[in-house]
C-alpha positions in Angstrom: 23.9 93.0 60.0 23.5 93.2 63.8 26.1 94.9 66.2 28.5 91.9 67.9 28.5 92.2 71.9 30.8 93.6 73.9 30.3 90.4 75.7 30.5 88.5 72.3 33.7 90.3 71.5 35.2 89.3 75.1 34.1 86.0 74.8 35.9 84.9 71.3 39.0 87.2 71.5 42.0 84.8 72.9 43.2 87.0 75.6 39.7 86.2 77.7 38.4 83.7 76.4 37.6 80.8 78.8 36.9 83.4 81.6 34.5 83.2 84.0 31.3 84.3 82.9 30.8 86.8 86.1 34.2 88.2 85.0 33.5 89.0 80.9 30.0 90.4 82.3 32.5 92.4 84.8 35.1 93.5 82.3 31.9 94.3 79.6 30.8 96.4 82.0 33.8 98.4 82.1 33.5 99.4 78.1 31.8 102.3 76.6 31.0 102.9 72.4 32.3 105.2 70.8 32.3 105.6 67.0 34.4 106.5 63.8 33.4 107.7 61.2 35.4 106.8 57.8 38.9 107.3 57.1 39.2 108.4 61.2 41.8 108.2 62.8 41.7 106.3 66.0 45.2 106.1 67.2 48.8 107.0 65.6 51.7 105.5 66.1 53.2 107.0 69.2 50.2 108.0 70.8 50.0 107.4 74.7 48.8 104.0 75.5 45.7 104.1 77.0 43.2 101.5 76.3 41.7 98.8 74.3 39.0 98.4 71.4 37.1 96.1 70.6 35.2 96.0 67.3 31.2 96.2 67.1 30.7 96.5 63.5 32.9 98.1 60.9 36.5 97.6 60.0 39.4 98.8 61.3 43.2 99.2 59.2 46.0 98.5 61.6 49.6 99.6 60.4 52.7 102.1 60.5 54.3 104.4 58.7 58.2 106.0 58.1 59.2 109.3 58.2 58.1 110.0 54.5 54.5 108.4 54.5 55.0 104.8 53.3 52.5 102.3 54.8 53.0 98.4 55.9 49.6 97.5 57.1 49.8 94.7 60.0 46.7 93.4 60.3 42.3 94.5 58.3 40.3 94.1 62.0 36.8 93.0 61.9 33.8 92.7 63.7 33.8 90.9 67.1 37.5 91.9 67.0 39.8 93.2 69.1 43.6 95.7 69.1 45.2 97.7 71.2 46.5 95.2 73.8 50.2 95.8 74.3 49.5 99.3 74.5 47.1 98.7 76.7 49.2 96.3 79.6 52.1 98.8 79.8 51.1 101.9 79.0 54.0 103.3 76.2 53.2 105.0 73.1 51.5 102.6 70.4 53.7 100.8 68.3 51.0 101.3 65.4 48.7 102.6 64.1 44.3 102.5 64.0 42.3 104.0 61.4 38.2 103.2 60.3 38.0 101.5 57.3 34.2 102.1 57.4 32.0 103.8 59.6 33.4 101.9 62.6 31.4 101.5 66.3 34.2 100.6 68.9 33.7 99.9 72.9 37.1 100.8 74.5 38.2 99.6 77.7 40.3 102.7 79.7 43.7 101.5 80.9 42.4 103.0 84.2 40.1 100.9 85.0 40.6 97.3 83.3 44.2 97.7 85.1 42.0 98.1 88.3 40.2 94.9 87.2 43.0 92.5 86.8 44.6 93.2 90.0 42.1 91.3 91.6 41.8 88.7 89.2 44.5 85.9 88.9 42.7 83.9 86.1 43.2 87.5 83.9 47.0 88.0 84.6 47.4 84.4 83.6 45.6 85.1 80.2 48.1 88.5 79.4 50.7 86.0 79.8 49.6 83.7 77.3 48.6 86.7 74.7 52.4 87.8 75.0 53.9 84.5 73.9 51.4 84.3 71.2 52.5 88.1 69.8 56.1 86.8 69.9 55.5 83.7 68.2 53.8 85.9 65.2 56.3 88.4 65.3 58.7 86.0 65.0 56.8 83.9 62.8 56.8 87.1 60.0 60.4 87.4 59.9 61.0 84.2 59.2 58.6 84.5 55.8 60.8 87.6 55.4 63.8 86.3 56.0 63.6 82.3 54.2 60.1 82.4 52.0 60.2 83.9 48.1 57.8 87.0 47.5 55.5 84.3 45.7 55.6 82.5 48.7 54.9 84.6 51.2 52.3 86.5 49.4 49.8 83.3 48.7 51.4 82.1 52.9 49.5 85.2 54.2 46.9 85.4 51.6 45.6 81.9 52.9 46.1 82.4 56.4 43.8 85.7 55.8 41.2 83.9 54.4 40.8 81.2 56.5 41.1 84.1 59.3 39.1 87.1 57.7 37.4 85.4 54.9 33.3 85.0 54.3 32.7 82.0 53.3 31.1 81.7 50.3 27.2 79.1 48.8 30.2 77.7 46.6 32.9 77.1 48.3 34.8 79.2 47.7 35.7 81.9 50.0 35.1 86.2 49.8 38.2 88.1 51.7 37.7 91.6 51.9 40.8 93.4 50.6 43.0 95.2 47.6 45.7 94.0 46.2 47.7 97.5 46.8 46.4 96.5 51.1 47.7 93.0 50.2 51.3 94.7 49.1 51.5 97.3 52.2 50.7 94.0 54.2 54.0 92.2 53.0 55.7 95.6 52.2 55.7 94.6 48.3 54.1 96.7 45.6 51.0 96.2 44.3 52.4 96.2 41.0 54.4 92.8 41.8 51.4 91.2 44.5 48.9 91.7 40.6 51.7 89.6 38.4 51.4 87.1 41.6 47.8 87.6 41.3 47.1 87.7 37.8 49.6 84.3 37.3 47.0 82.3 39.8 43.8 83.9 38.8 44.8 81.9 35.6 45.6 79.0 37.5 41.9 79.6 38.7 43.1 79.4 41.9 41.7 82.7 42.7 39.2 85.6 41.3 40.0 88.7 41.0 37.3 91.6 41.3 37.3 95.3 43.0 38.7 95.5 46.7 38.3 91.9 46.9 39.6 88.6 46.4 37.9 85.0 45.9 40.3 82.7 47.1 38.8 79.2 45.0 41.4 76.8 45.8 43.1 77.7 48.8 45.0 74.5 49.1 47.2 75.3 45.5 48.1 78.5 48.1 49.4 76.9 51.2 51.2 74.6 48.2 53.3 77.1 47.1 54.0 78.2 50.7 55.1 74.5 51.0 56.7 73.5 48.1 59.2 77.0 48.0 62.4 76.9 48.1 64.6 79.3 50.5 65.8 82.6 49.4 69.8 82.8 48.7 71.8 85.6 49.9 
């Protein structure tokens, strides 16, 4: 598979999408490449935020962990996606960790050079403001899910969202999602055992097909209906 180019990452990232070609090319010229082997930590929660990363090949897991080592997966990113924007803008310590799920080639945009360009480009500054608004909405949505949706609804909604955003369409119309049940559970802060109960039920219904390290979504509308029809939790 051909690596995603630095320019393509910028063109498809919501932070830079729509910028003039000359601006995108100037930003692409700021980046340098770095390869991270499978299992290599790219940066840790609390590290200095000094760069934005884009994925040209491989996969990267974004996660947080408490002092006991319990992890919660925030996202699993694939080629063409970028991460590290918040620390890039404010220079404060990283709010999450990033780890190469497999051998991954990344392009790195140093913060100092990025800010120098930002000072000269109003359109880029406005796009960054939009990014922050999008992130606030995303966080608000996660909080709403945790507060008001039942367990099955949370899993169904997140699984449908991941399938639409990161899934690989199959010839028969299904969507393949490269994620394990444990990773999905960490993503939502739900035990693997509970995740398995939900998925086994949906597998029986014919809505999903379970494979090792993969989940194939056969009926995404059924998953969306679970999330939509679920009544709020009572406290």
